[in-house]
VOPA-781330 format. One record per residue (C-alpha): x, y, z; residue number from 1. Coordinates in Angstrom, 1 decimal. Layout:
// VOPA-781330
       x       y       z    i
       X       Y       Z  NUM
...
//
This chain:
// VOPA-781330
       x       y       z    i
    18.0   -42.8    -8.6    1
    14.5   -41.6    -7.8    2
    14.4   -38.1    -6.4    3
    11.6   -36.9    -4.2    4
    10.0   -33.5    -4.5    5
    12.0   -32.4    -1.4    6
    15.3   -33.4    -3.0    7
    14.3   -31.7    -6.2    8
    13.5   -28.5    -4.4    9
    16.6   -28.6    -2.3   10
    18.7   -29.2    -5.5   11
    17.1   -26.1    -7.1   12
    17.6   -24.0    -4.0   13
    21.2   -25.1    -3.6   14
    21.9   -24.1    -7.2   15
    20.4   -20.7    -6.6   16
    22.4   -20.3    -3.4   17
    25.6   -21.1    -5.3   18
    24.8   -18.6    -8.0   19
    24.0   -15.8    -5.5   20
    27.1   -16.6    -3.5   21
    29.3   -16.4    -6.6   22
    27.9   -13.1    -7.7   23
    28.2   -11.7    -4.2   24
    31.9   -12.8    -3.8   25
    32.8   -11.3    -7.2   26
    31.1    -8.1    -6.5   27
    32.6    -7.8    -3.0   28
    36.1    -8.4    -4.5   29
    35.7    -5.7    -7.2   30
    34.3    -3.3    -4.6   31
    37.3    -3.9    -2.3   32
    39.7    -3.1    -5.2   33
    37.8     0.0    -6.2   34
    37.7     1.1    -2.6   35
    41.4     0.7    -2.1   36
    42.1     2.6    -5.3   37
    40.0     5.5    -4.3   38
    41.6     5.5    -0.8   39
    45.0     5.9    -2.4   40
    43.8     8.8    -4.6   41
    42.5    10.6    -1.6   42
    45.5     9.9     0.6   43
    48.2    11.0    -1.9   44
    46.7    14.0    -3.6   45
    43.9    15.5    -1.7   46
    45.9    17.1     1.1   47
    48.4    18.6    -1.3   48
    45.5    20.1    -3.4   49
    44.0    21.6    -0.3   50
    47.3    23.0     0.9   51
    48.1    24.6    -2.4   52
    44.6    26.2    -2.5   53
    45.1    27.5     1.1   54
    48.5    29.0     0.1   55
    47.0    30.7    -2.9   56
    44.2    32.2    -0.9   57
    46.7    33.3     1.8   58
    49.0    35.0    -0.8   59
    46.0    36.8    -2.2   60
    45.0    38.0     1.2   61
    48.5    39.2     2.0   62
    48.7    41.1    -1.3   63
    45.4    42.8    -0.6   64
    46.6    43.7     3.0   65
    49.8    45.3     1.6   66
    47.7    47.5    -0.8   67
    45.4    48.4     2.1   68
    48.4    49.5     4.2   69
    49.9    51.5     1.3   70
    46.6    53.3     0.8   71
    46.6    54.5     4.4   72
    44.9    51.9     6.7   73
    48.2    50.5     8.0   74
    46.8    48.9    11.2   75
    44.1    46.9     9.3   76
    46.8    45.8     6.7   77
    49.1    44.6     9.5   78
    46.4    42.5    11.1   79
    45.4    41.0     7.7   80
    49.1    40.3     6.9   81
    49.6    38.4    10.2   82
    46.5    36.3     9.7   83
    47.3    35.3     6.2   84
    51.0    34.8     6.9   85
    50.1    32.2     9.6   86
    47.7    30.5     7.2   87
    50.3    30.4     4.4   88
    53.0    28.9     6.7   89
    50.6    26.3     8.0   90
    49.6    25.2     4.5   91
    53.3    25.2     3.4   92
    54.2    23.0     6.3   93
    51.4    20.5     5.3   94
    52.8    20.4     1.7   95
    56.4    19.9     2.8   96
    55.3    16.9     4.9   97
    53.1    15.4     2.1   98
    55.5    14.9    -0.9   99
    54.0    12.1    -2.9  100
    54.8    12.7    -6.6  101
    58.1    12.8    -8.6  102
    59.3    16.5    -9.0  103
    57.0    17.6    -6.2  104
    59.9    17.8    -3.6  105
    62.0    20.2    -5.8  106
    59.1    22.5    -6.3  107
    58.2    22.4    -2.6  108
    61.8    23.4    -1.6  109
    61.7    26.2    -4.2  110
    58.4    27.3    -2.8  111
    59.9    27.5     0.8  112
    62.9    29.5    -0.5  113
    60.8    32.0    -2.4  114
    58.5    32.4     0.6  115
    61.4    33.3     2.8  116
    62.5    36.0     0.3  117
    58.9    37.1     0.0  118
    58.3    37.5     3.7  119
    61.7    39.3     4.1  120
    60.7    41.9     1.6  121
    57.2    42.1     3.1  122
    58.5    43.0     6.5  123
    60.4    45.9     5.0  124
    57.3    47.1     3.2  125
    55.2    46.9     6.3  126
    57.8    48.9     8.4  127
    55.8    52.1     9.1  128
    59.0    54.1     9.8  129
    60.0    53.9     6.1  130
    58.6    56.5     3.7  131
    55.5    55.6     1.8  132
    57.2    56.1    -1.6  133
    60.1    53.8    -0.7  134
    57.6    51.1     0.5  135
    55.6    51.4    -2.7  136
    58.9    51.1    -4.8  137
    59.8    47.9    -2.8  138
    56.3    46.5    -3.5  139
    56.5    47.2    -7.2  140
    60.1    46.2    -7.9  141
    60.7    43.4    -5.4  142
    57.6    42.0    -3.9  143
    55.4    41.6    -6.9  144
    57.9    39.5    -8.9  145
    58.4    37.1    -6.0  146
    54.6    37.0    -5.5  147
    54.1    36.0    -9.1  148
    56.8    33.3    -8.9  149
    55.3    31.9    -5.7  150
    51.9    31.6    -7.4  151
    53.5    29.9   -10.4  152
    55.3    27.3    -8.3  153
    52.2    26.8    -6.2  154
    50.1    26.3    -9.4  155
    52.6    23.7   -10.7  156
    52.3    21.7    -7.5  157
    48.5    21.9    -7.6  158
    48.3    20.9   -11.2  159
    50.6    17.9   -10.6  160
    48.3    16.6    -7.8  161
    45.1    17.3    -9.8  162
    46.6    15.5   -12.8  163
    47.5    12.5   -10.7  164
    43.9    12.5    -9.3  165
    42.5    12.5   -12.8  166
    44.8     9.6   -13.7  167
    43.8     7.6   -10.7  168
    40.1     8.4   -11.5  169
    40.6     7.0   -15.0  170
    42.2     3.9   -13.7  171
    39.4     3.4   -11.2  172
    36.8     3.9   -14.0  173
    38.6     1.3   -16.1  174
    38.6    -1.0   -13.2  175
    34.9    -0.5   -12.5  176
    34.1    -1.1   -16.2  177
    36.1    -4.4   -16.0  178
    34.2    -5.3   -12.9  179
    30.9    -4.5   -14.5  180
    31.7    -6.7   -17.4  181
    32.7    -9.6   -15.1  182
    29.6    -9.3   -12.9  183
    27.4    -9.0   -16.0  184
    28.9   -12.2   -17.4  185
    28.4   -14.0   -14.2  186
    24.8   -12.7   -14.0  187
    24.0   -13.9   -17.5  188
    25.4   -17.4   -16.7  189
    23.3   -17.3   -13.4  190
    20.2   -16.4   -15.3  191
    20.7   -19.3   -17.7  192
    21.3   -21.7   -14.9  193
    18.2   -20.3   -13.1  194
    16.0   -20.8   -16.2  195
    17.2   -24.3   -16.5  196
    16.4   -25.0   -12.8  197
    13.0   -23.3   -13.2  198
    12.2   -25.5   -16.2  199
    13.1   -28.6   -14.2  200
    11.0   -27.5   -11.2  201
     8.1   -26.9   -13.5  202
     8.4   -30.4   -14.9  203
     8.9   -31.9   -11.4  204
     6.4   -29.9    -9.4  205
     4.3   -27.2   -11.2  206
     2.9   -29.4   -14.0  207
     1.6   -32.1   -11.7  208
     0.1   -29.4    -9.3  209
    -1.6   -27.7   -12.3  210
    -3.2   -31.1   -13.2  211
    -4.3   -31.4    -9.7  212
    -5.9   -27.9    -9.7  213
    -7.7   -28.7   -12.9  214
    -9.1   -31.9   -11.4  215
   -10.3   -30.1    -8.3  216
   -12.1   -27.5   -10.5  217
   -13.9   -30.4   -12.2  218
   -14.9   -31.7    -8.8  219
   -16.1   -28.3    -7.8  220
   -18.3   -28.2   -10.8  221
   -19.8   -31.6    -9.7  222
   -17.8   -33.9   -11.9  223
   -16.6   -36.8    -9.7  224
   -15.9   -39.1   -12.6  225
   -12.5   -37.6   -13.4  226
    -9.2   -39.5   -12.8  227
    -5.9   -37.9   -12.2  228
    -3.2   -39.4   -14.4  229
     0.4   -39.4   -13.0  230
     3.6   -41.6   -13.4  231
     5.8   -39.8   -10.9  232
     7.0   -41.6    -7.8  233
     7.6   -38.5    -5.6  234
     5.3   -36.8    -3.1  235
     3.2   -35.3    -5.9  236
     2.7   -38.8    -7.4  237
     1.6   -40.1    -3.9  238
    -0.8   -37.1    -3.6  239
    -2.3   -37.8    -7.0  240
    -2.9   -41.5    -6.2  241
    -4.4   -40.5    -2.8  242
    -6.6   -38.0    -4.6  243
    -7.9   -40.7    -6.9  244
    -8.7   -42.9    -3.9  245
   -10.6   -39.9    -2.4  246
   -12.6   -39.5    -5.6  247
   -13.7   -43.1    -5.4  248
   -14.8   -42.6    -1.8  249
   -16.6   -39.3    -2.7  250
   -18.6   -41.0    -5.5  251
   -19.7   -43.7    -3.1  252
   -20.7   -41.1    -0.4  253
   -22.4   -39.0    -3.1  254
   -24.7   -41.8    -4.1  255
   -25.5   -42.5    -0.5  256
   -26.0   -38.8     0.4  257
   -28.2   -38.2    -2.6  258
   -30.5   -40.9    -1.6  259
   -30.7   -39.6     2.0  260
   -31.2   -36.0     0.7  261
   -34.1   -37.0    -1.5  262
   -35.7   -38.9     1.5  263
   -35.1   -35.9     3.8  264
   -36.6   -33.5     1.3  265
   -39.7   -35.6     1.0  266
   -40.0   -35.8     4.8  267
   -39.5   -32.0     5.1  268
   -42.2   -31.3     2.5  269
   -44.6   -33.6     4.3  270
   -43.9   -31.9     7.6  271
   -44.4   -28.5     6.1  272
   -47.7   -29.5     4.5  273
   -48.8   -30.8     7.9  274
   -48.0   -27.5     9.8  275
   -51.2   -25.7    10.9  276
   -49.7   -22.2    10.4  277
   -49.0   -20.3     7.2  278
   -45.2   -20.7     7.0  279
   -42.9   -20.1     4.1  280
   -39.1   -20.4     3.5  281
   -37.8   -17.5     1.4  282
   -34.4   -17.4    -0.2  283
   -32.1   -14.3    -0.4  284
   -33.6   -13.4    -3.8  285
   -37.0   -13.1    -2.0  286
   -38.3   -16.2    -3.8  287
   -40.4   -18.8    -2.0  288
   -38.6   -22.2    -1.6  289
   -41.0   -24.2     0.6  290
   -44.4   -23.3     2.0  291
   -47.2   -24.9     4.0  292
   -50.7   -25.5     2.5  293
   -52.2   -22.6     4.5  294
   -49.5   -20.3     3.2  295
   -50.4   -21.3    -0.4  296
   -54.1   -21.1     0.2  297
   -54.3   -17.9     2.2  298
   -51.5   -15.8     0.7  299
   -50.5   -17.5    -2.6  300
   -47.0   -18.4    -1.3  301
   -46.3   -21.2    -3.7  302
   -42.7   -22.4    -4.4  303
   -41.1   -20.3    -7.1  304
   -43.2   -17.2    -6.5  305
   -41.4   -13.9    -5.7  306
   -42.7   -12.1    -2.6  307
   -42.6    -8.7    -4.4  308
   -45.0   -10.1    -7.0  309
   -47.7   -10.7    -4.4  310
   -50.3    -8.0    -3.5  311
   -49.0    -7.7     0.1  312
   -46.7    -4.7     0.7  313
   -46.3    -5.6     4.4  314
   -44.9    -9.0     3.4  315
   -42.2    -7.4     1.2  316
   -41.3    -4.9     3.9  317
   -40.9    -7.6     6.6  318
   -38.7    -9.8     4.4  319
   -36.5    -7.0     3.2  320
   -36.2    -5.7     6.8  321
   -35.2    -9.1     8.2  322
   -32.6    -9.7     5.4  323
   -31.0    -6.3     5.8  324
   -31.1    -6.0     9.6  325
   -30.3    -9.7    10.2  326
   -32.9    -9.6    13.0  327
   -36.6   -10.7    13.3  328
   -39.0    -8.2    11.8  329
   -42.6    -7.8    12.7  330
   -45.4    -5.2    12.2  331
   -45.3    -2.1    14.3  332
   -47.1    -2.1    17.7  333
   -48.2    -5.8    17.2  334
   -50.6    -4.8    14.4  335
   -52.8    -7.4    12.7  336
   -53.2    -8.3     9.0  337
   -56.8    -8.7     7.9  338
   -57.5   -11.3     5.2  339
   -60.8   -12.6     3.7  340
   -60.7   -16.2     2.7  341
   -63.9   -18.0     1.6  342
   -66.2   -15.2     2.7  343
   -64.7   -15.4     6.2  344
   -62.6   -12.8     8.0  345
   -59.2   -13.8     9.4  346
   -56.6   -11.9    11.4  347
   -52.9   -12.7    11.2  348
   -49.8   -11.5    12.9  349
   -46.7   -12.0    10.7  350
   -43.0   -12.2    11.6  351
   -40.0   -12.6     9.4  352
   -37.0   -14.4    11.0  353
   -33.6   -14.4     9.1  354
   -31.7   -17.7     8.7  355
   -28.0   -17.1     9.5  356
   -25.5   -19.8     8.6  357
   -22.4   -20.9    10.6  358
   -20.3   -18.6     8.4  359
   -22.5   -15.6     9.5  360
   -24.2   -15.3     6.1  361
   -27.9   -14.7     5.6  362
   -29.2   -17.7     3.6  363
   -32.9   -16.8     3.7  364
   -35.9   -15.9     5.8  365
   -38.7   -17.8     7.5  366
   -42.0   -16.0     7.2  367
   -44.3   -17.2    10.0  368
   -47.9   -15.8     9.9  369
   -49.7   -16.6    13.1  370
   -53.5   -16.9    13.0  371
   -54.8   -14.6    15.8  372
   -58.4   -14.5    14.7  373
   -59.6   -16.4    17.8  374
   -57.5   -14.1    20.0  375
   -58.9   -11.0    18.4  376
   -62.4   -12.3    18.8  377
   -61.7   -13.0    22.5  378
   -60.4    -9.5    22.9  379
   -63.5    -8.1    21.3  380
   -65.6   -10.3    23.5  381
   -63.7    -9.1    26.6  382
   -64.1    -5.5    25.6  383
   -67.8    -6.0    25.0  384
   -68.2    -7.8    28.3  385
   -66.3    -5.1    30.2  386
   -68.3    -2.4    28.6  387
   -71.6    -4.1    29.2  388
   -70.8    -5.0    32.8  389
   -69.4    -1.5    33.5  390
   -72.5     0.2    32.2  391
   -74.8    -2.2    34.0  392
   -73.0    -1.7    37.3  393
   -73.0     2.1    37.0  394
   -76.8     2.4    37.3  395
   -77.2     0.6    40.6  396
   -73.9     2.1    41.9  397
   -75.2     5.6    41.2  398
   -78.4     4.8    43.1  399
   -76.3     3.4    46.0  400
   -74.1     6.5    46.0  401
   -77.2     8.7    46.1  402
   -78.7     6.7    49.0  403
   -75.5     6.9    51.0  404
   -75.1    10.6    50.4  405
   -78.8    11.2    51.5  406
   -78.3     9.2    54.6  407
   -75.0    11.1    55.4  408
   -76.9    14.4    54.9  409
   -79.4    13.1    57.5  410
   -82.3    13.9    55.2  411
   -84.2    10.8    56.5  412
   -83.2    10.9    60.1  413
   -80.3    11.4    62.4  414
   -77.4     9.0    62.5  415
   -75.4     7.9    65.5  416
   -71.6     7.9    65.4  417
   -71.3     4.2    64.5  418
   -73.8     4.6    61.6  419
   -71.9     7.6    60.3  420
   -68.6     5.7    60.3  421
   -70.1     2.8    58.4  422
   -71.7     5.1    55.8  423
   -68.5     7.1    55.3  424
   -66.7     3.8    54.6  425
   -69.4     2.8    52.2  426
   -69.2     6.2    50.5  427
   -65.5     5.9    50.0  428
   -65.9     2.4    48.6  429
   -68.6     3.6    46.2  430
   -66.3     6.4    45.0  431
   -63.5     3.8    44.4  432
   -65.9     1.6    42.5  433
   -66.9     4.6    40.3  434
   -63.3     5.5    39.6  435
   -62.6     1.8    38.7  436
   -65.6     1.6    36.4  437
   -64.6     4.9    34.7  438
   -61.0     3.7    34.2  439
   -62.3     0.4    32.7  440
   -64.6     2.3    30.4  441
   -61.9     4.7    29.3  442
   -59.4     1.9    28.7  443
   -62.0    -0.1    26.7  444
   -62.8     3.0    24.6  445
   -59.1     3.7    23.8  446
   -58.2     0.1    23.0  447
   -61.3    -0.4    20.8  448
   -60.6     2.9    18.9  449
   -63.9     4.5    20.0  450
   -62.0     7.2    21.8  451
   -61.5     9.7    19.0  452
   -58.5    12.0    19.6  453
   -58.3    15.4    18.2  454
   -54.6    16.3    17.9  455
   -53.7    19.9    17.4  456
   -50.6    22.0    17.6  457
   -50.0    23.1    21.1  458
   -47.1    24.4    23.2  459
   -45.5    22.0    25.7  460
   -45.6    24.8    28.4  461
   -49.4    25.0    28.0  462
   -49.8    21.2    28.4  463
   -47.6    21.2    31.5  464
   -49.4    24.2    33.0  465
   -52.9    22.7    32.4  466
   -51.7    19.4    33.8  467
   -50.1    20.8    37.0  468
   -52.7    23.4    38.0  469
   -55.3    20.9    39.3  470
   -52.8    19.4    41.7  471
   -51.3    22.5    43.2  472
   -53.7    22.6    46.2  473
   -53.3    18.9    46.8  474
   -49.5    19.3    46.8  475
   -49.7    22.1    49.4  476
   -52.0    19.9    51.6  477
   -49.4    17.1    51.4  478
   -46.6    19.6    52.0  479
   -44.9    18.5    48.8  480
   -43.2    21.0    46.4  481
   -44.7    20.8    42.9  482
   -42.7    22.7    40.3  483
   -42.6    23.1    36.6  484
   -39.4    23.3    34.5  485
   -39.4    26.2    32.1  486
   -40.2    24.9    28.6  487
   -41.2    28.1    26.7  488
   -38.4    27.6    24.2  489
   -39.6    24.2    23.0  490
   -41.5    23.8    19.7  491
   -45.2    22.9    19.5  492
   -46.3    19.3    19.6  493
   -49.3    17.5    18.1  494
   -51.6    16.5    21.0  495
   -55.2    16.3    22.2  496
   -55.1    18.6    25.3  497
   -57.9    16.8    27.2  498
   -56.2    13.4    26.7  499
   -52.8    14.6    27.7  500
   -54.4    16.3    30.8  501
   -55.7    12.8    31.7  502
   -52.1    11.5    31.3  503
   -50.7    14.1    33.6  504
   -53.5    13.5    36.1  505
   -52.5     9.9    36.4  506
   -48.8    10.6    36.6  507
   -49.0    13.5    39.0  508
   -51.5    11.8    41.3  509
   -49.2     8.8    41.6  510
   -46.2    11.0    42.2  511
   -47.9    12.9    45.0  512
   -49.3     9.8    46.6  513
   -45.9     8.2    47.0  514
   -43.9    11.3    47.9  515
   -43.5    12.0    51.6  516
   -44.0    15.5    53.1  517
   -41.1    17.7    52.4  518
   -40.4    16.0    49.0  519
   -40.3    17.4    45.5  520
   -42.3    16.6    42.4  521
   -41.0    18.1    39.2  522
   -42.6    18.2    35.7  523
   -41.0    19.3    32.5  524
   -40.0    18.5    28.9  525
   -36.9    18.2    26.7  526
   -36.4    18.2    22.9  527
   -35.1    14.9    21.3  528
   -34.9    15.5    17.5  529
   -38.4    15.0    16.1  530
   -40.1    14.4    19.5  531
   -40.6    16.2    22.8  532
   -40.2    14.1    25.9  533
   -42.4    15.1    28.9  534
   -41.5    13.8    32.4  535
   -42.8    13.7    35.9  536
   -40.1    13.1    38.5  537
   -40.5    12.7    42.2  538
   -38.4    12.0    45.3  539
   -40.7     9.4    46.7  540
   -40.1     5.8    47.8  541
   -39.1     4.4    44.4  542
   -39.9     1.0    42.9  543
   -37.9    -2.2    42.9  544
   -36.3    -3.1    39.6  545
   -38.1    -6.5    39.3  546
   -41.4    -4.6    39.1  547
   -40.5    -2.0    36.5  548
   -41.3    -4.0    33.4  549
   -44.9    -4.6    34.5  550
   -45.8    -1.1    35.6  551
   -47.9    -0.3    32.4  552
   -49.7    -3.7    32.5  553
   -53.4    -3.7    33.2  554
   -54.4    -4.4    36.9  555
   -50.7    -4.6    38.0  556
   -50.0    -3.1    41.4  557
   -46.6    -3.0    43.1  558
   -46.7    -5.4    46.1  559
   -47.0    -3.6    49.4  560
   -49.1    -0.7    48.2  561
   -52.2     0.6    50.1  562
   -55.4    -1.1    48.9  563
   -56.8     2.4    48.4  564
   -54.1     3.3    45.8  565
   -56.1     1.9    42.9  566
   -56.5    -1.3    40.9  567
   -53.6    -0.8    38.5  568
   -55.4     0.8    35.5  569
   -54.0     4.3    35.6  570
   -50.7     3.7    34.0  571
   -52.3     1.3    31.4  572
   -54.5     4.2    30.4  573
   -51.5     6.5    30.1  574
   -49.8     4.0    27.8  575
   -52.8     3.6    25.6  576
   -53.4     7.4    25.3  577
   -49.7     8.1    24.5  578
   -49.4     5.4    21.9  579
   -52.6     6.6    20.3  580
   -50.7     9.9    19.8  581
   -47.8     8.0    18.2  582
   -45.6     8.3    21.2  583
   -44.1     5.9    23.8  584
   -43.9     5.7    27.6  585
   -41.0     4.8    29.8  586
   -40.0     4.8    33.5  587
   -36.9     4.8    35.7  588
   -36.7     4.4    39.4  589
   -34.2     3.8    42.3  590
   -35.6     2.5    45.6  591
   -35.4     5.2    48.3  592
   -34.5     8.0    45.8  593
   -37.6     8.4    43.6  594
   -39.1     7.6    40.3  595
   -39.4     9.3    36.9  596
   -42.2     8.6    34.3  597
   -41.9    10.0    30.8  598
   -43.8    10.0    27.6  599
   -43.1    11.4    24.1  600
   -45.2    13.4    21.6  601
   -44.3    14.2    18.0  602
   -43.2    17.7    17.1  603
   -45.5    19.7    15.0  604
   -44.0    20.0    11.5  605
   -43.5    23.7    10.8  606
   -42.0    25.5     7.8  607
   -38.3    25.0     7.7  608
   -38.4    22.0    10.0  609
   -38.5    18.4     8.8  610
   -39.2    15.3    10.8  611
   -36.0    14.0    12.5  612
   -34.0    17.2    11.6  613
   -33.0    19.9    14.2  614
   -32.4    23.4    13.1  615
   -29.5    25.2    14.8  616
   -31.9    27.3    16.9  617
   -33.9    24.2    18.0  618
   -30.6    22.5    18.9  619
   -29.7    25.4    21.2  620
   -33.1    25.2    22.8  621
   -32.6    21.5    23.5  622
   -29.2    22.1    25.1  623
   -30.4    24.8    27.4  624
   -33.3    22.7    28.7  625
   -32.4    21.1    32.0  626
   -32.2    17.3    32.1  627
   -34.1    15.5    34.8  628
   -32.2    13.6    37.4  629
   -33.6    10.1    36.7  630
   -35.2    10.5    33.2  631
//
């Protein structure tokens, strides 16, 4: 009869169940016998032992009470005698109704007779009307002998019950030893049967499975030529034959996939070589796997080269950052990389993008280096054009302004009302053009780096005061409350005062322009670890959310503004000036409630203060500084 693996396992399990059941039944039987034996011991002897002990204690208490009475404290002795007499009679009654051993009844009857004689004599001794000497004589001659005999009989009953308890204990111990021997014998037989079953299970199941595991390990190492040998006809044998069929199919697929892989690799290499950008695929060990021709020619990114071995520190930082953060990494503030190739200057903008597998593991990084040389040249050309055009326009515009002012001053003749209105409009347009050209020139100088900042340690309160003072009169004229939040406790920052005054000028002029009479414009600063955040908050009309991301773009104006509100360069200049200080700008707004524009400046590194660390005193200052409503 051929047994399957299921039948083999069921047979082994059934044998184990039989063994466990046999041991359990034998153990339960022995436990029942032991339990009954112990119950008998407790039932027959325990009550008698307790009763004898109570009688002994009661007799001792009565004897002490008699002595107390004879010594003069008669009332206390009487109370003690009554208490212990009741205790003795109660214990004697329990003993008389719990006769269990041969000879115990005779002793119990004798105990009752002696107790009657004892308590008769005791009543005469406790009679206060008798002389003390007579009572003492009765105690010595009559009561003490009966007391001793009572104790002797009580002790005999106690010893009889204790001896019987010891005997029962010995019998129970012998019974437990016998049970232990039986259980141990059954356990030894069970162990032998279990070992035999385990040996058979190993032959039936474990050995074929071990062969299967060894074969899978060979396959994992790439060896598909193995064959699993088996002669069994159970489920393991069927699995082994199916495994051999699978190996045959794997060998066929491997040969086909290998050909496809070689073809795909060649195609990938061809595509990479044809890419116009420097691109390299880098593995987790920061070694180049595949690279384009431009990546090899411009940066030496040939396959097999380690990124850390190349003379480009920015490249190593980008790759390490993308591998650790699992996010694209690029240079700060969209900086460029300058590279000279063949006596020609190139500018590149690199980005490292991590490759994340379906199992959420980082398997490498794609380093893409965009050629922005033409873009940079166009930016330089645009800056040069803006600078040239602005300078060329300023000369005729200055003459035009002077002519308009001379005519308005009526230096060359009187003007009628219509002529005055036209010239006033022309003067205002000239002033707007001058402001526009000045903003263009300022923005061009900052972006090109020709605006040389001179940062110095300065108090935030000084910056705020110098920024607000020029606008106090304008705020009064507009009937707007312009206030400054107290910032005397804040640490000094590194800033160019004239440049920051220009920043405040743009922010405050915008806030006053869009705040209605009766509104409030508030300027202040708060501490945020290694930076100080300055803000200008107003209760003006606010800005729609869809326009917020473009506020700092050049020439952007919120739709619906007055044409005289500017051309959209003020906030762009603010952004360039703040970023030139190493800070950042941000804005928040709610339509109908107001807006808040803020910018950050680095804290001046003083003795005892490190970048990014707050001392306890500085932390207290930051907490006490009021937070703006929107910022």
